Kinemage of the C-alpha trace (Angstrom):
@kinemage 1
@onewidth
@group {chain A} dominant
@subgroup {mainchain}
@vectorlist {calphas} color= white
{ca met a 1} P -28.081 56.707 10.384
{ca lys a 2} L -26.791 56.640 13.923
{ca glu a 3} L -25.058 53.608 15.433
{ca tyr a 4} L -25.196 52.598 19.085
{ca ser a 5} L -23.123 49.719 20.461
{ca asp a 6} L -22.415 48.071 23.794
{ca gly a 7} L -19.377 46.276 22.365
{ca lys a 8} L -21.397 43.126 21.695
{ca ala a 9} L -24.408 44.205 19.642
{ca tyr a 10} L -25.568 47.231 17.685
{ca leu a 11} L -28.683 49.338 17.468
{ca leu a 12} L -28.984 51.280 14.228
{ca arg a 13} L -31.313 54.260 13.996
{ca phe a 14} L -32.142 55.057 10.398
{ca asp a 15} L -33.212 58.612 9.596
{ca lys a 16} L -36.041 59.983 7.480
{ca gly a 17} L -35.267 59.732 3.772
{ca glu a 18} L -32.688 56.942 4.036
{ca glu a 19} L -33.119 53.805 1.946
{ca val a 20} L -33.075 50.954 4.456
{ca val a 21} L -31.423 48.082 2.572
{ca ala a 22} L -28.783 50.170 0.771
{ca lys a 23} L -27.818 51.976 3.981
{ca leu a 24} L -27.625 48.696 5.913
{ca leu a 25} L -25.399 47.106 3.253
{ca asp a 26} L -23.078 50.152 3.237
{ca trp a 27} L -22.789 49.895 7.019
{ca ala a 28} L -22.214 46.118 6.846
{ca ala a 29} L -19.415 46.545 4.296
{ca lys a 30} L -17.664 49.032 6.588
{ca thr a 31} L -18.051 47.047 9.817
{ca lys a 32} L -17.128 43.724 8.159
{ca leu a 33} L -19.172 41.578 10.538
{ca asp a 34} L -18.946 37.870 9.725
{ca gly a 35} L -22.723 37.712 9.915
{ca ala a 36} L -25.568 38.962 12.069
{ca phe a 37} L -29.161 38.462 13.137
{ca leu a 38} L -31.510 41.406 12.490
{ca thr a 39} L -34.739 42.582 14.112
{ca gly a 40} L -36.459 45.931 13.928
{ca ile a 41} L -39.441 48.255 13.864
{ca gly a 42} L -40.144 51.593 12.244
{ca ala a 43} L -42.015 53.507 9.583
{ca val a 44} L -41.318 53.518 5.855
{ca glu a 45} L -42.759 54.654 2.558
{ca gln a 46} L -42.739 53.057 -0.869
{ca pro a 47} L -41.701 49.601 0.375
{ca lys a 48} L -40.940 46.985 -2.264
{ca leu a 49} L -41.566 43.408 -1.130
{ca gly a 50} L -41.176 40.000 -2.702
{ca tyr a 51} L -42.945 36.670 -2.366
{ca tyr a 52} L -41.008 33.556 -3.402
{ca asp a 53} L -43.052 31.210 -5.596
{ca ala a 54} L -41.413 27.808 -5.075
{ca his a 55} L -43.090 26.269 -8.135
{ca lys a 56} L -41.844 29.017 -10.461
{ca lys a 57} L -38.530 29.340 -8.580
{ca ala a 58} L -38.907 33.111 -8.757
{ca tyr a 59} L -40.003 36.078 -6.688
{ca ile a 60} L -43.233 37.940 -7.315
{ca asp a 61} L -42.520 41.609 -6.557
{ca arg a 62} L -44.909 44.280 -5.354
{ca glu a 63} L -44.348 47.962 -4.676
{ca phe a 64} L -46.629 49.575 -2.106
{ca asp a 65} L -47.568 53.259 -2.430
{ca gly a 66} L -47.731 55.393 0.685
{ca glu a 67} L -46.516 55.113 4.252
{ca tyr a 68} L -46.454 51.926 6.337
{ca glu a 69} L -45.500 50.872 9.833
{ca ile a 70} L -43.053 47.998 10.038
{ca ala a 71} L -44.756 45.824 12.639
{ca ser a 72} L -41.971 43.266 12.449
{ca leu a 73} L -38.585 43.000 10.754
{ca ala a 74} L -36.454 39.868 10.965
{ca gly a 75} L -33.503 38.630 8.987
{ca asn a 76} L -29.786 38.167 8.754
{ca leu a 77} L -26.642 39.589 7.234
{ca gly a 78} L -24.306 37.304 5.381
{ca trp a 79} L -21.875 37.394 2.497
{ca asp a 80} L -22.070 36.689 -1.217
{ca glu a 81} L -18.346 36.316 -1.866
{ca ala a 82} L -16.896 39.771 -1.060
{ca asn a 83} L -20.231 41.604 -0.794
{ca pro a 84} L -22.588 41.792 2.183
{ca leu a 85} L -26.043 40.387 1.554
{ca ala a 86} L -29.138 41.129 3.640
{ca his a 87} L -31.989 38.617 3.844
{ca ile a 88} L -34.835 40.535 5.482
{ca his a 89} L -38.537 39.822 5.859
{ca val a 90} L -41.051 42.383 7.092
{ca ser a 91} L -44.677 42.703 8.069
{ca ile a 92} L -46.074 46.119 7.168
{ca ser a 93} L -49.396 47.780 7.932
{ca gly a 94} L -50.989 50.959 6.625
{ca pro a 95} L -53.845 53.184 7.821
{ca asn a 96} L -56.383 50.412 7.140
{ca phe a 97} L -54.504 48.149 9.619
{ca leu a 98} L -54.240 45.343 7.057
{ca ala a 99} L -50.899 43.554 7.132
{ca phe a 100} L -48.713 42.593 4.193
{ca gly a 101} L -45.468 40.710 4.420
{ca gly a 102} L -42.568 39.418 2.425
{ca his a 103} L -38.923 39.758 1.501
{ca leu a 104} L -37.795 43.398 1.813
{ca tyr a 105} L -36.080 44.720 -1.320
{ca ser a 106} L -36.210 48.417 -0.488
{ca ala a 107} L -38.026 51.085 1.521
{ca ile a 108} L -37.493 54.738 2.370
{ca val a 109} L -37.623 55.679 6.051
{ca ser a 110} L -40.610 57.990 6.623
{ca gly a 111} L -40.072 58.667 10.336
{ca thr a 112} L -37.438 56.437 11.845
{ca leu a 113} L -36.424 52.795 11.789
{ca glu a 114} L -34.657 51.043 14.657
{ca met a 115} L -32.759 47.860 13.868
{ca asn a 116} L -31.033 45.502 16.285
{ca val a 117} L -27.909 43.860 14.865
{ca ile a 118} L -26.625 40.877 16.829
{ca pro a 119} L -23.277 39.670 15.427
{ca phe a 120} L -22.811 35.999 14.625
{ca gln a 121} L -19.375 34.639 15.493
{ca ser a 122} L -18.918 32.548 12.327
{ca arg a 123} L -18.965 33.781 8.760
{ca leu a 124} L -22.349 33.406 7.088
{ca asn a 125} L -21.729 32.724 3.410
{ca arg a 126} L -24.404 32.354 0.777
{ca arg a 127} L -24.122 30.153 -2.283
{ca tyr a 128} L -26.381 30.001 -5.318
{ca arg a 129} L -28.513 26.857 -5.566
{ca glu a 130} L -29.688 26.371 -9.120
{ca glu a 131} L -32.469 23.940 -8.180
{ca leu a 132} L -34.188 26.749 -6.216
{ca asn a 133} L -32.793 29.802 -8.023
{ca leu a 134} L -31.804 31.177 -4.598
{ca lys a 135} L -28.662 32.095 -2.682
{ca leu a 136} L -28.847 30.006 0.497
{ca leu a 137} L -26.654 29.888 3.570
{ca asp a 138} L -23.798 27.530 2.813
């Protein structure tokens, strides 16, 4: 991954073969941002997405085989106590041009991925809410 910065925001360029979420969390732990907004585009393979079922209070997971374009990536970086936590949603599309979307658990960069990181000036903490079985911004 290569990092670009203008002193206010960052642009991260992920390289082929890198796992997006793990690499982002490693970077976040090192930079120690209080929180950030995320946007991005790129190409990945083997993405794993989740859909939150509010009635079951649980995620339904799906792994996608093959390569996909990330048509849209949006989310934020926050903290779960001492550990960075990424909350990212994506829309992906394959060679059939059908779109799928959901919470991004993992994906391997197949070409490149470019992510904008806009720091938030206050700490974004997440706290577990039992009634939803989710860690929400506190």
